[in-house]
C-alpha positions as a printed Julia matrix, in Angstrom:
234×3 Matrix{Float64}:
 -57.36   -4.91  -44.66
 -53.69   -5.38  -45.52
 -52.71   -3.0   -42.75
 -54.8    -4.99  -40.3
 -53.15   -8.22  -41.4
 -49.68   -6.69  -41.09
 -50.49   -5.45  -37.58
 -51.9    -8.86  -36.64
 -48.8   -10.71  -37.85
 -46.57   -8.14  -36.19
 -48.24   -8.56  -32.81
 -48.24  -12.34  -33.18
 -44.53  -12.25  -33.97
 -43.81  -10.01  -30.98
 -45.91  -12.23  -28.72
 -44.04  -15.31  -29.96
 -40.69  -13.6   -29.48
 -41.66  -12.54  -25.95
 -42.71  -16.13  -25.16
 -39.39  -17.52  -26.41
 -37.37  -14.97  -24.44
 -39.41  -15.56  -21.28
 -39.0   -19.3   -21.65
 -35.25  -18.97  -22.03
 -35.1   -16.74  -18.94
 -36.95  -19.42  -16.98
 -34.85  -22.33  -18.23
 -31.27  -21.29  -18.96
 -30.3   -19.86  -15.52
 -31.34  -23.14  -13.87
 -28.47  -24.79  -15.67
 -26.37  -23.31  -12.85
 -28.88  -22.06  -10.23
 -30.83  -24.53   -8.11
 -34.57  -23.77   -8.35
 -35.84  -22.52   -4.96
 -39.39  -23.8    -5.6
 -41.42  -25.59   -8.25
 -44.98  -25.35   -9.53
 -45.81  -28.71   -7.94
 -44.59  -27.43   -4.57
 -46.71  -24.3    -4.96
 -49.74  -26.41   -5.91
 -49.33  -28.68   -2.88
 -48.9   -25.71   -0.54
 -51.94  -23.85   -1.88
 -54.25  -26.86   -1.93
 -53.32  -28.36    1.45
 -55.6   -27.23    4.25
 -53.63  -28.78    7.11
 -52.04  -26.29    9.49
 -49.15  -28.71   10.08
 -48.32  -29.02    6.39
 -44.92  -27.76    5.32
 -42.66  -28.17    2.33
 -39.46  -30.1     2.96
 -36.53  -30.12    0.58
 -32.78  -30.38    1.09
 -30.72  -29.94   -2.05
 -27.96  -32.42   -2.82
 -25.35  -31.76   -5.48
 -24.68  -34.4    -8.11
 -21.65  -35.69   -6.2
 -23.71  -36.03   -3.01
 -26.46  -38.13   -4.57
 -25.76  -41.87   -4.18
 -25.12  -43.44   -7.56
 -27.31  -46.44   -6.74
 -30.22  -44.1    -5.99
 -29.73  -42.35   -9.33
 -29.54  -45.68  -11.12
 -32.67  -46.93   -9.36
 -34.69  -43.9   -10.47
 -33.51  -44.12  -14.09
 -34.2   -47.87  -14.17
 -37.7   -47.24  -12.85
 -38.7   -44.14  -14.77
 -36.77  -43.81  -18.02
 -34.28  -46.44  -19.15
 -33.71  -44.61  -22.43
 -32.75  -41.41  -20.61
 -29.04  -41.46  -21.6
 -29.95  -41.84  -25.27
 -33.05  -39.78  -26.1
 -33.35  -36.02  -26.55
 -36.25  -35.55  -24.19
 -38.94  -37.71  -25.74
 -39.56  -41.45  -25.99
 -41.43  -41.64  -29.28
 -42.32  -45.32  -28.89
 -43.89  -44.68  -25.49
 -45.79  -41.68  -26.87
 -47.19  -43.77  -29.73
 -48.26  -46.49  -27.29
 -49.98  -43.89  -25.11
 -51.86  -42.5   -28.11
 -53.01  -45.98  -29.14
 -54.17  -46.64  -25.58
 -56.08  -43.37  -25.59
 -57.9   -44.47  -28.73
 -58.9   -47.73  -27.04
 -59.76  -46.42  -23.58
 -60.4   -42.73  -24.13
 -57.85  -41.79  -21.47
 -54.62  -39.83  -21.81
 -51.97  -42.05  -20.21
 -48.63  -40.61  -19.21
 -45.59  -41.45  -21.34
 -43.2   -38.98  -19.8
 -39.45  -39.15  -19.79
 -37.45  -37.8   -16.86
 -36.8   -34.64  -18.89
 -40.54  -34.13  -19.38
 -41.19  -34.68  -15.68
 -38.61  -32.03  -14.82
 -40.3   -29.58  -17.18
 -43.73  -30.35  -15.77
 -42.73  -30.24  -12.1
 -40.82  -26.98  -12.49
 -43.12  -24.94  -14.69
 -46.63  -26.39  -15.11
 -49.88  -27.1   -13.34
 -50.73  -30.66  -12.27
 -53.96  -31.42  -14.18
 -53.66  -33.22  -17.51
 -54.6   -31.61  -20.81
 -53.3   -31.32  -24.37
 -52.42  -27.68  -23.73
 -50.24  -28.65  -20.8
 -48.64  -31.39  -22.87
 -47.77  -28.89  -25.61
 -46.19  -26.43  -23.17
 -44.42  -29.31  -21.44
 -42.93  -30.4   -24.77
 -41.64  -26.87  -25.38
 -39.95  -26.62  -21.99
 -38.59  -30.16  -22.36
 -36.98  -29.18  -25.65
 -35.36  -26.11  -24.08
 -34.1   -28.11  -21.1
 -32.57  -30.76  -23.34
 -30.92  -28.13  -25.53
 -29.43  -26.08  -22.71
 -28.8   -28.45  -19.76
 -26.56  -31.48  -19.55
 -28.06  -34.9   -18.9
 -26.31  -34.87  -15.55
 -27.97  -31.58  -14.61
 -31.4   -32.85  -15.64
 -31.0   -35.86  -13.36
 -29.62  -33.75  -10.52
 -32.62  -31.43  -10.66
 -35.09  -34.29  -10.97
 -33.72  -36.12   -7.94
 -34.02  -32.91   -5.91
 -37.54  -31.86   -6.94
 -39.35  -35.19   -7.32
 -42.23  -35.62   -4.87
 -41.95  -38.54   -2.43
 -44.71  -37.86    0.07
 -46.92  -35.07    1.44
 -44.67  -32.01    1.28
 -41.61  -34.24    0.81
 -39.42  -33.3    -2.17
 -36.06  -34.61   -3.23
 -34.13  -37.78   -2.49
 -32.6   -36.44    0.75
 -35.91  -35.58    2.42
 -37.48  -38.75    1.0
 -34.81  -40.85    2.65
 -35.16  -39.01    5.96
 -38.96  -39.13    5.88
 -39.39  -42.79    4.96
 -36.27  -44.46    6.38
 -34.95  -42.03    8.99
 -31.53  -41.79    7.36
 -29.8   -39.44    4.89
 -29.7   -40.42    1.25
 -25.99  -41.24    1.53
 -26.93  -44.16    3.8
 -29.68  -45.64    1.63
 -29.28  -49.32    0.88
 -29.79  -50.44   -2.73
 -33.14  -52.0    -1.75
 -34.32  -48.82   -0.05
 -33.34  -46.78   -3.1
 -35.2   -49.24   -5.32
 -38.3   -48.98   -3.1
 -38.24  -45.16   -3.32
 -37.8   -45.3    -7.08
 -40.63  -47.8    -7.4
 -43.14  -45.42   -5.84
 -42.68  -43.0    -8.74
 -44.6   -41.45  -10.42
 -47.38  -41.96   -7.79
 -45.51  -41.45   -4.51
 -48.56  -40.39   -2.49
 -50.14  -43.82   -2.96
 -47.31  -45.97   -1.58
 -45.27  -46.36    1.59
 -41.73  -47.56    0.74
 -40.93  -48.06    4.44
 -43.79  -50.56    4.76
 -44.13  -51.84    1.22
 -47.02  -53.95    0.04
 -46.1   -57.08   -1.88
 -46.56  -55.48   -5.31
 -44.26  -52.6    -4.35
 -41.62  -54.99   -3.03
 -41.91  -57.02   -6.23
 -41.47  -53.86   -8.27
 -38.37  -52.97   -6.22
 -36.91  -56.41   -6.89
 -37.64  -55.92  -10.59
 -35.86  -52.56  -10.34
 -32.75  -54.16   -8.86
 -32.76  -56.76  -11.63
 -33.08  -54.02  -14.25
 -30.11  -52.21  -12.71
 -28.01  -55.37  -13.07
 -29.25  -55.91  -16.63
 -28.29  -52.35  -17.58
 -24.77  -52.87  -16.25
 -24.93  -51.23  -12.83
 -23.45  -47.87  -11.91
 -21.03  -47.95  -14.83
 -24.0   -47.54  -17.17
 -24.44  -43.97  -15.87
 -20.77  -43.01  -16.3
 -21.27  -41.34  -19.73
 -23.71  -38.87  -18.14
 -20.79  -37.2   -16.4
 -19.61  -36.04  -19.81
 -22.98  -34.95  -21.25
């Protein structure tokens, strides 16, 4: 019996060690290497039956991404991004309380969590996925800079059928490169997240336009582009 227990613990330890090493191999190189594809892209490609469907992504470096587009996304998705270590505990607690009331698991994801999910995980919601997402989020926060997390997010976020990244989003919806986005257009794109397939930022409904105006006001309240300056050092 003792031998069986020792063997069991040994194999569990080796399995855990293998998982940690595999995770590090998946996460650490992307601190410098741009990911060629994500799990969300693979999911969309596999599950789309249209013959005309194709994945579109053009990578922009941090210096090529307009600051006002970056600010718009952070203002919309995760205003605590410069300060947390991957998790917004208040938002998580609110989501858990809402689940108790409604019986539904509402998202409370930070930008870091969305990067982990988009890169490595399947799209359906479950507690198992949340646990694995938390693990990858922790690794990303420990090994990448905040600037790198934002750079990756802005290049892999989904903004339409087969449309990934701020450059292709700008071209697809407004017919111009991201460098030419106006602040309002950037706010409209940011306001479609995290449900970009439901909205058309080029022809926004009133509630989307109102959300974009709210986004612009939040940007001013946060202090504008200067608010993001510390990310260049983190």
